C-alpha positions as CSV (number, residue, x, y, z in Angstrom):
1,M,-59.4,-61.1,43.1
2,T,-55.9,-58.9,43.8
3,R,-53.0,-59.3,45.2
4,P,-49.7,-57.2,45.9
5,W,-47.5,-57.8,42.1
6,P,-43.6,-58.1,42.6
7,D,-42.1,-54.7,43.4
8,R,-40.2,-55.5,39.6
9,L,-42.8,-55.0,37.7
10,R,-44.5,-51.6,39.0
11,P,-43.0,-49.5,37.2
12,Y,-44.7,-51.8,33.9
13,V,-47.6,-53.3,35.9
14,H,-50.2,-50.1,37.0
15,S,-52.5,-53.5,38.9
16,Y,-54.3,-56.7,38.0
17,A,-57.3,-58.5,38.9
18,G,-58.4,-61.8,38.3
19,Y,-62.9,-61.8,37.7
20,W,-65.2,-64.2,37.6
21,D,-69.1,-63.9,37.0
22,A,-71.5,-67.6,38.1
23,G,-74.8,-66.0,35.8
24,A,-75.2,-66.2,32.5
25,T,-76.8,-62.5,32.1
26,P,-75.1,-60.8,29.4
27,F,-74.5,-57.1,29.2
28,R,-72.9,-54.3,28.4
29,V,-69.9,-51.9,28.9
30,R,-68.2,-48.2,27.9
31,L,-64.7,-48.1,28.4
32,V,-63.1,-44.4,28.5
33,P,-59.9,-43.8,27.9
34,T,-57.9,-43.7,31.1
35,G,-53.7,-43.6,29.7
36,R,-53.4,-47.1,30.2
37,A,-53.1,-50.5,27.8
38,V,-54.9,-54.1,28.9
39,V,-54.9,-56.9,28.9
40,V,-57.2,-59.3,29.5
41,I,-56.4,-63.0,29.5
42,S,-59.7,-64.8,29.0
43,L,-60.5,-67.9,30.9
44,G,-64.0,-69.1,30.6
45,E,-66.7,-66.9,28.0
46,P,-65.5,-64.3,25.6
47,F,-66.5,-60.9,24.8
48,T,-69.0,-60.9,21.8
49,Q,-68.3,-57.4,20.6
50,V,-65.4,-55.2,21.5
51,R,-65.8,-51.8,19.3
52,R,-65.2,-48.1,19.1
53,L,-68.0,-45.9,19.5
54,G,-69.4,-45.0,16.1
55,E,-67.7,-47.7,14.2
56,S,-70.5,-49.2,12.5
57,S,-69.1,-53.5,11.7
58,P,-71.9,-56.0,9.6
59,D,-69.7,-58.9,11.8
60,I,-70.1,-59.6,15.4
61,Q,-66.5,-60.5,16.5
62,V,-65.4,-62.7,19.1
63,T,-62.8,-62.0,21.0
64,G,-61.4,-63.5,23.4
65,S,-58.0,-63.0,25.2
66,L,-56.9,-59.6,23.7
67,V,-55.0,-56.3,23.9
68,A,-56.1,-52.6,23.8
69,G,-53.8,-49.8,23.5
70,L,-53.8,-46.6,24.6
71,E,-57.2,-45.1,23.2
72,D,-58.4,-41.2,22.6
73,G,-62.6,-42.3,22.9
74,P,-65.3,-44.7,24.3
75,R,-65.2,-48.2,23.1
76,L,-68.1,-50.7,24.0
77,C,-68.1,-54.4,24.9
78,D,-70.1,-57.3,25.0
79,H,-70.1,-59.9,26.6
80,P,-72.8,-63.1,26.8
81,G,-72.3,-63.4,31.0
82,G,-70.5,-66.2,32.9
83,Q,-66.5,-64.7,32.3
84,E,-63.9,-65.3,34.5
85,A,-60.5,-63.8,32.8
86,I,-57.9,-61.6,34.1
87,R,-56.9,-58.2,33.6
88,L,-54.1,-56.3,33.7
89,E,-53.9,-52.3,33.5
90,L,-50.2,-51.7,32.1
91,T,-48.6,-48.3,32.3
92,P,-47.7,-47.1,28.7
93,L,-43.9,-48.1,29.0
94,G,-44.3,-51.1,30.3
95,A,-46.8,-52.0,27.3
96,Y,-43.8,-50.9,24.8
97,R,-41.9,-53.8,26.6
98,L,-44.5,-55.8,27.4
99,F,-45.3,-55.9,23.4
100,A,-42.0,-55.5,21.9
101,M,-43.4,-53.2,19.3
102,P,-44.3,-49.5,18.6
103,M,-47.3,-48.6,20.2
104,S,-48.6,-46.2,18.0
105,E,-49.0,-49.4,15.9
106,L,-52.2,-50.5,19.0
107,T,-53.4,-46.6,19.0
108,N,-57.0,-47.5,19.6
109,R,-56.9,-50.4,18.5
110,V,-57.6,-54.2,20.7
111,V,-56.1,-56.9,19.1
112,G,-55.9,-60.7,19.4
113,L,-53.4,-61.8,22.6
114,C,-51.7,-64.2,20.2
115,D,-51.0,-61.5,17.7
116,V,-49.6,-59.3,20.1
117,L,-47.4,-61.9,22.1
118,G,-47.2,-65.4,19.3
119,P,-48.0,-68.8,20.8
120,E,-47.1,-68.9,24.3
121,A,-49.9,-66.3,25.5
122,A,-52.3,-69.0,24.2
123,V,-50.3,-71.7,26.3
124,L,-50.1,-69.2,29.0
125,A,-54.3,-68.6,29.1
126,E,-54.6,-73.0,29.0
127,R,-52.0,-73.4,32.2
128,L,-53.6,-69.9,33.8
129,A,-57.5,-71.9,33.4
130,A,-56.4,-75.5,34.1
131,T,-54.7,-73.8,37.7
132,A,-58.0,-73.7,39.9
133,D,-55.8,-71.7,43.2
134,W,-55.9,-67.8,42.5
135,G,-51.9,-67.5,44.3
136,A,-50.8,-70.0,41.6
137,R,-52.4,-68.6,38.8
138,F,-51.5,-65.2,40.3
139,D,-47.7,-66.2,40.6
140,L,-47.6,-68.2,36.9
141,L,-49.1,-64.5,35.5
142,D,-45.6,-62.8,37.0
143,L,-43.0,-65.2,36.0
144,A,-44.7,-64.6,32.2
145,L,-44.7,-61.3,32.4
146,W,-41.0,-60.8,34.2
147,A,-39.9,-63.1,31.6
148,R,-40.7,-60.9,28.7
149,I,-40.3,-58.0,30.3
150,E,-36.6,-57.8,30.9
151,R,-36.2,-59.0,27.6
152,G,-38.1,-56.5,26.2
153,P,-36.9,-53.3,24.2
154,D,-36.5,-49.6,27.0
155,A,-37.8,-46.6,26.1
156,A,-36.1,-43.7,25.6
157,P,-34.5,-41.9,28.7
158,E,-36.5,-39.1,27.2
159,V,-39.7,-40.1,26.7
160,R,-39.8,-42.0,30.2
161,H,-38.9,-38.6,31.9
162,A,-41.7,-37.1,29.8
163,W,-44.2,-39.7,30.6
164,R,-43.4,-39.2,34.3
165,L,-43.7,-35.4,34.3
166,L,-46.5,-35.6,32.4
167,A,-48.6,-38.2,35.0
168,R,-47.7,-35.9,37.5
169,A,-49.3,-32.8,36.2
170,G,-52.4,-35.0,36.1
171,G,-52.1,-33.9,32.0
172,A,-51.1,-30.1,33.2
173,I,-47.5,-29.4,31.0
174,P,-47.7,-27.7,27.4
175,V,-45.8,-29.8,25.3
176,G,-43.2,-27.0,24.7
177,R,-42.3,-27.3,28.3
178,L,-41.5,-31.1,27.8
179,A,-39.6,-30.9,24.9
180,A,-37.6,-28.1,26.8
181,E,-38.0,-30.5,29.7
182,V,-36.4,-33.3,27.7
183,G,-33.4,-31.6,25.3
184,W,-35.6,-32.1,22.3
185,S,-37.5,-30.4,20.1
186,Q,-40.9,-29.9,19.7
187,G,-41.5,-32.4,16.3
188,H,-38.7,-35.1,17.5
189,L,-40.6,-35.3,20.9
190,V,-43.9,-35.9,19.4
191,R,-41.9,-38.4,16.5
192,R,-40.4,-40.4,19.8
193,F,-43.0,-40.6,22.2
194,T,-46.0,-41.3,20.3
195,E,-43.8,-44.3,18.7
196,Q,-44.0,-45.4,22.1
197,V,-46.3,-43.9,23.9
198,G,-49.5,-44.8,21.7
199,L,-50.4,-41.0,21.4
200,T,-49.0,-37.4,21.4
201,P,-48.0,-35.5,24.6
202,K,-50.5,-33.4,24.1
203,T,-53.3,-35.8,23.4
204,S,-51.7,-38.4,26.8
205,A,-52.6,-34.8,28.2
206,R,-56.2,-34.2,27.2
207,V,-56.6,-38.5,28.7
208,L,-54.6,-38.1,31.8
209,R,-56.5,-34.5,32.8
210,F,-59.9,-36.1,31.8
211,H,-59.2,-39.5,34.3
212,R,-58.0,-37.2,36.8
213,A,-61.4,-35.8,36.6
214,V,-63.3,-38.5,36.7
215,R,-61.3,-40.0,40.1
216,L,-62.0,-36.5,41.6
217,L,-65.3,-36.2,39.9
218,T,-66.2,-39.3,41.3
219,R,-65.1,-39.7,45.3
220,E,-67.4,-38.7,47.2
221,G,-68.4,-35.0,48.6
222,S,-66.5,-34.0,45.2
223,N,-67.0,-29.9,43.7
224,L,-67.5,-29.9,40.1
225,T,-65.9,-25.6,40.3
226,E,-62.9,-27.5,42.0
227,V,-62.6,-30.2,40.1
228,T,-62.8,-28.1,37.0
229,A,-59.8,-25.3,38.5
230,A,-58.2,-28.4,40.2
231,C,-57.2,-30.0,37.1
232,G,-57.1,-27.0,34.5
233,F,-59.9,-26.7,33.1
234,Y,-60.4,-23.4,31.2
235,D,-64.5,-23.6,33.0
236,Q,-67.1,-25.6,33.0
237,A,-67.7,-26.0,29.7
238,H,-65.1,-26.5,28.6
239,L,-64.6,-30.0,30.9
240,N,-68.7,-30.8,29.3
241,R,-66.8,-30.5,25.8
242,E,-64.1,-32.7,27.0
243,F,-65.5,-35.5,28.5
244,R,-68.5,-35.3,25.5
245,A,-65.0,-36.2,23.2
246,L,-63.1,-38.6,25.4
247,A,-65.9,-40.8,26.5
248,E,-69.6,-39.3,24.9
249,T,-70.6,-38.7,28.2
250,T,-71.4,-35.6,30.9
251,P,-69.8,-35.6,33.9
252,G,-72.8,-35.7,36.1
253,Q,-73.9,-39.6,34.4
254,M,-70.3,-40.2,35.0
255,V,-70.7,-39.3,38.5
256,A,-74.1,-41.2,38.2
257,A,-72.4,-44.6,36.5
258,R,-71.1,-47.5,38.7
259,V,-67.5,-47.0,37.4
260,T,-65.1,-49.3,37.5
261,E,-61.8,-49.8,36.5
262,G,-62.6,-47.0,33.3
263,A,-66.1,-49.4,32.4
264,L,-69.5,-47.2,32.9
265,A,-72.4,-50.2,33.1
266,L,-74.6,-49.8,30.8
């Protein structure tokens, strides 16, 4: 369930949707990098485990409402079933304003929503869970988002411009050109960009290029050779290596899988 969100939120919020699962069948998904931060407000059963692929932790962490920063690799999520939640995708600079903290502190991390937004996050989750109508839920969410974004820190104009250039080009801009465009040295751009976006410009470019390739490949009638050229990969071997590095999968497996909001059903 979703709806158009207010214009004033559009520079900061990429999408939001409410979803629920009446069944109690456990499931596992693999989340792949999208170039966005994610907030999940849990209104029902929480995830039983959320971890980076390759991590070996003996402890199973019960994760309710959460925040996930920008990623440069895949993450596994296990859920017992019966999920009800609201999921938001934020632009990196929208997340910077909403969370009011360096995005680099959230890179490749998942933390509790209250750890970032404070006690008001638990109050919001309780109010949303107690409201049965989805329209009313989204009204509450819009008000809460704007109240924090309005008073949050604004990213440097140079960082905003560099991110816009990268996003519009699908990552196909060298860091040197970005620095020249914004009038900063490469070192200064990397430091400020990483602080406010969460990934370096070079890694952001890789993630954006990968995400564009995923979008093109999952379209009907897509052609691997054309996608490789359109996204700026040297050749199909280069594309395959990037898919392995960023998602631990292949382009063919990605096309065959059911991809929803950056998640592959496993």
